[in-house]
N, C-alpha and C positions, 0 to 999 in steps of 0.2 A: 444246524447244528443237529444234530439228532435230541429228541425228548429226551429230557431227566425222566424217572418214574416222579419225584417231585413237583418239577414243571408239569407232569403231565396231569397227576391231583389237583395244582394249582387251576389246569385250565378246564376241567370238569366240574369244578367247583364252582368257575366264575358261569361256565356257560348254565350251569343248574339255578343259578343263583337270576339269571338275566332271564331262563326261561319260567323261575317262578314268578319274578316281578310281571312278565307277559302276563302268564296267566291270573295273577290279582286285577293287574289294570283291565283282562280281558274280563273278568265276574263281577268287576264294581261299574255304576254308572256314578260320574263324579257332578256334583252340583254345585256351583262355585259363584257365591256371595258377595255382594259385597255393598257394604253400608256405613250409616252415620255414629255408628256405636256411641262411643263416648262423646261425642256432642249432644244426641238426643237420646237417651236412656228412659227416657217416660215411655216413648213409644214405641224404641225398637228391642227394648228386653224382652215386653209382651210377645210382642214380632215373632224375638228367635226362638222364643218357649211354641209358639205354635206352632215356626216351621218343624222344629224336635220332635213336634208329637205326632206332625203327618208321617217325616221319616219313619217313625218309629212302628205308626201304621202299617207303611206301606210293606216296610220288614219284615213285620211278624205274618202280613200278609203273602211272604213269597217273594218279595221286590218286585221290581221292574226286567220285564224280560227275560227273567229267568236269573237274574243280576241284582245285587244287595246295592240300595243306595246309600251315597257317600254323601255329605254337607260339609264343604270347605267356607267357612266364610271369614272374610278381612273388613277392617275400616278403612274407612278412607279419610278420617279423619276432617270428613265435611270442607273436602277440597275437590274439585273437580282434575287435577292435575295427576294431585293422589288415589282419585276411584278411579285413572284411566291406568295409571301404573301399576297398579292391582290385580285391575284385567287383564293387564299381559303377561303377567305373575304365576296367575292362574290358569292362565291357556297355555304359558310356555314351559312352566315349570311342574303348576300340578294335574296337566292334561284334564282339565274340566271339558265334561260334555256341552255343558251349557253355561249362561248365565244367569244369573236373576239378582235383585234388590233395588236397592236406591232409596233414598227417603226424601231428601231435598231435590227441588225439579231441574236447579241449576248441573248439579250433580248428574241424575237422568240423564238433562241432554245431551251432555258428556259422553255417558254410555251408550246414551245411542249411537252417538256419531263412531262410537269407537267400533260399535256392534255393526256399521255400516262398513267401516274400513276394513275391517277382519273376516268381515261372512260368519258372524256368528251367531247364534240367534241367541236372541235378547228378551228375556221377560220382566218389565220393571213392573216390581209390584206394589208401590209405593206414591215415587214425585206421582203431583196433581195438572204438572203445566198440559195444557190442550196439545204447545206445537210437540211434546212427544207421539204424540197421534197424526200430527193437522200439518202444520208448517215444518218442520223438522220428521218430518214419518219416514221409516221406512220400511222395506218388508221384512227384515230381519226382527226391529223389536215390535213387541205387546207390551198391552199395559192391561193389568187388574183394576187396578180399585176406579170409581168413577171421579171423571175429572174434576177439574177447577166448574167449565161449563155447566159439567151434570151436575155438580154440588148446587152452583150460585140458580142455575134452572128449578133447584128444587123450593130454592129459598124464596126467591124474589115473587111468587103468588102468594105467600104467607105475607110481606113485606105488602107488597101492593093492598092488599087488603087490610089494610091498618090506615089508607088515603091519610097519608102524613106527606106535607107536599114539603118539608125540609129534612133535609139529610147531610149528616155528617156522614168521612167514610174514614176508619183508621186499617192502616194494613202494613204488614214489613216488607222494607225497600229490597225485594228482589223479586223472581220471574213468577212464583204465584201470588205472594200478595199482588203485585203488579196486575196481572190477567185476572184478579177472582175483583177486584175494583172494577178496572176498566169492565167486566163480563157484568160485574151488577151493576152498573150505570147504565150501560145499552138496553141491555132486559128491563129493568124496573121504567127504565125511560118511552119504552115500546108498551109495558102496561098501562104506565100514569102519564102522559104527554107531559101532564103539568109540574111534576115533579125539580125539587129547583137540589144542586148538590153546591149547598152553603160550604163546606172544608173539607182537605183532606190532610192526615199525619199520614205520614212514610217515612217512620225509625226504621235506624238498620238492624237485621233479623239478629237478636240476642243484644239488642242496645238500645233497648226502649228508653227514655227519658220519661217516663209516668207521669209526671206532675206537670211538665210543659205540654206533654200532649194531650192531657187530657183538661189541661187550663184552656189551651186553644181551643180546641171540640167545644170547648161551655162556651168558649166568647163568640162562637159562633151562632149560639143561641138554635140547633137543631132541633126540632120536631121526632126526629129517630136516628140511631146510630147506628150502621153497617159495621163490623168487626172480625179483621180478617187475623187477628194476633193471636198466637198460638205459646204452648210452654210456659217459660218463666214471665215471659213478656206478656203473654197473659195476665198471668196472675200479680202482677205489679201494674199493671191498668186497670184490674178489676179494683185493686185495695185503693187504686188514687181516686177511681170514679167514685168508689161510696163513699169515700175522706170526702172529695170535692162535693159531692153531690149530683158530677155527673148526670147516672141513671133515673132520676128521681124527676116523675111525671113523664118518659121518655121512653118510648120503645126500644130494643134493641135487638138487632137481627144480624147472627153471628156464629159461619163457619166453626166447625170443629168443638164447638166450646162444652158440646153434649158428649165426647170421649171422655172415657172415665181416666186415662190419659192425663186430661188435663184441666176436668170439671173436677176429681178428688180431693188433689193440692189445694183447690180452693176452700175448701172446709166452711167453716163458722160465716165466712166473706160471698160464700157463692151467691148468686143472684136470685131473684125472683122474676122470673115471666120472659127472659131472654128467649128469642124463637132461635134454634140452635140446631144443626145437624151430627148425630154422634150414636150411641150405641147402648141401649137400654138392657144390657146384657140379663139385669134379674128379672127382667117382665117377659123374655119373649117365647114364647110356647109351642112356637113349631117343633115338630117333633125332628128334624135336623139340627136343629141349635140346641136341645136337648141333647140331642147324642152329644154331637160336639163339647158341650159344657160339664157334663159327666164326665165325660174323656179328660177333659184339662184339669177339672179340679183333681180329681185319681190322680195324674201325673206330676201336678205341681202343687198339688193345696193352694191355693193360688184361686182368685177370679179370674177371667179373659178382659182383656181389655181389643181397645179395637184394633192395636195392632196386632192382636195374638190373632185375628181373623184373617188379616192379611197374609200375614206368614204365613198359616195353615191353608190358605186357598190356593195363596201362589206356588207353594209344593202340590197341591194337589192337581192345579191346573198340568203341572209340567210333568206330573206323572201320568194324566190323562194324552196329554198332546203325544209323549214317549208311548204310549198305547196302541195308540190309532196309530200313529207312523210305523210300529215297528220296527223303530231304529230311532237312536239319538242323532242319525245327520241331519244337516240342519239346512238342506233341501226339503226331507224329508219333512220334517219338524213346522216350516214353513205353511206347507200344504196342510200337513193336519190342524194347524192352529185356523185354519179359514173355518168359519164358521165352529167350531168344536167347544161340545159340550161341556160344562164342570158342574157337578154336584157340589154344593157349601155349603156350612151354614145357617145361611142367610135364602139358601134357592138354590134353585139350579141358574147356571149363568153362561152365555154362549158369549164367544168371542167375533165381534162383528168381520164380515170379510172386505166390509168398506174401508175402515180403518184402523184394524185390530185393537179396538177398542172390546173389553168388555162390557157388558150391559150390566154388571153387579150393579147394586141399588143402595140407598141408605135410608136411616130412619131420621125424622126427622119431629120435631115438638117442642116442650116448652122445658126451660128448666124451673126448680123450685128448693129451695133452703127449705130440707127435711130436717128441722131438728140438728142442724147444723153440719147436715152432709149433702150436697150437692145432687140432683139427678132427675134422670127427667119424667114429666108428665104428657099426658096427650099426645102420645106421637105412634105412628104412624110409618112402616116400610112402605117406601119407594121404589119402585121397578125402574130401576137405569134405562131403561129399554126406550121408556116413554119420554126420557128425555134427552137426548141423542139426538144431533142435525140427520136429516134423510140425506139419502145415499147420492142425491142432487147436488147435495151444499158439500158435503164431504168433498165430492170432485174441484173445488171450486180452491178447496182450502188444503190441500193434501198434493204433494207433487207424484206421479204417477209412478211405479214401483218399477 
């Protein structure tokens, strides 16, 4: 059938639309990001701001490989099945070039497996489980934040120096909490062979019955407490612990509690003297952190949380990897991330070839209730590279790629 003028115009317009769409796709690098925004807003709202700051800086500098960078985020509803579903949608519908994100460890593990099955590059920004780079590790998955093992290894020397014999533990009953408790017991026992673990409480994540947990710990009469609770669970635990006198005369070592997203909400209930990992943004004097802090406050009129650092550094890591690879091709990215060095607000980090784990470190110090506000004092930065297992040890922990 001969083409009519109107049909010819429609065909031409369709072809033009298609070519424009392809041109747009060719001029954009898409980063697909998946996270538990509704479930963990305290950490992830600042995290998203950190990503947005990095994206704006990259695009202001001309983008990557001559292309604009676009961030497309999805909420996983704190559910591994939903995380995999939206990851699939980001790949098939949005045509993203790489995947990043995840906060909760069991979701990070689900996305790690997805990356392996789909042969797509995945940078896990926040989930802390060691399995992401060890038992369940694969060539497609890298991880930014210091792992559970690394953070526990940073806090154990401080705990051992207390010379307390009877320890009680409390942790959320999912992958991260379980592995943090197990690693703490292993490393503290090695450092202090006479230590005893006299009680363990493992409430469901987000559903702590703080009164009964605190009472059970107090009944065990420990000399010290190791805490892994965070978020709303931490607030309830601190309130009940203060009310019932759990912390009086007892030392507490506590992962994550020095992070502003968890310490700030405690306000006048903030504990004194806890040994914590965290982020004293108000006191870090390094040039790279001052630059980040100035830019963050100028853009958002707010102070950063640790999530801000992680989100910012995740995007900067992807940018450095893509620049080094000269491409978003998965195989080229895998190669470029081996030993990749990235400047971050915490200084330069390296992604280790042995296990795809970055050497980002962390701050450790003590909590102080400073006029009704929790802060970190006596803190120092610990280089993550000094708290990682050797290449030979990793070979025993991680399947061969």
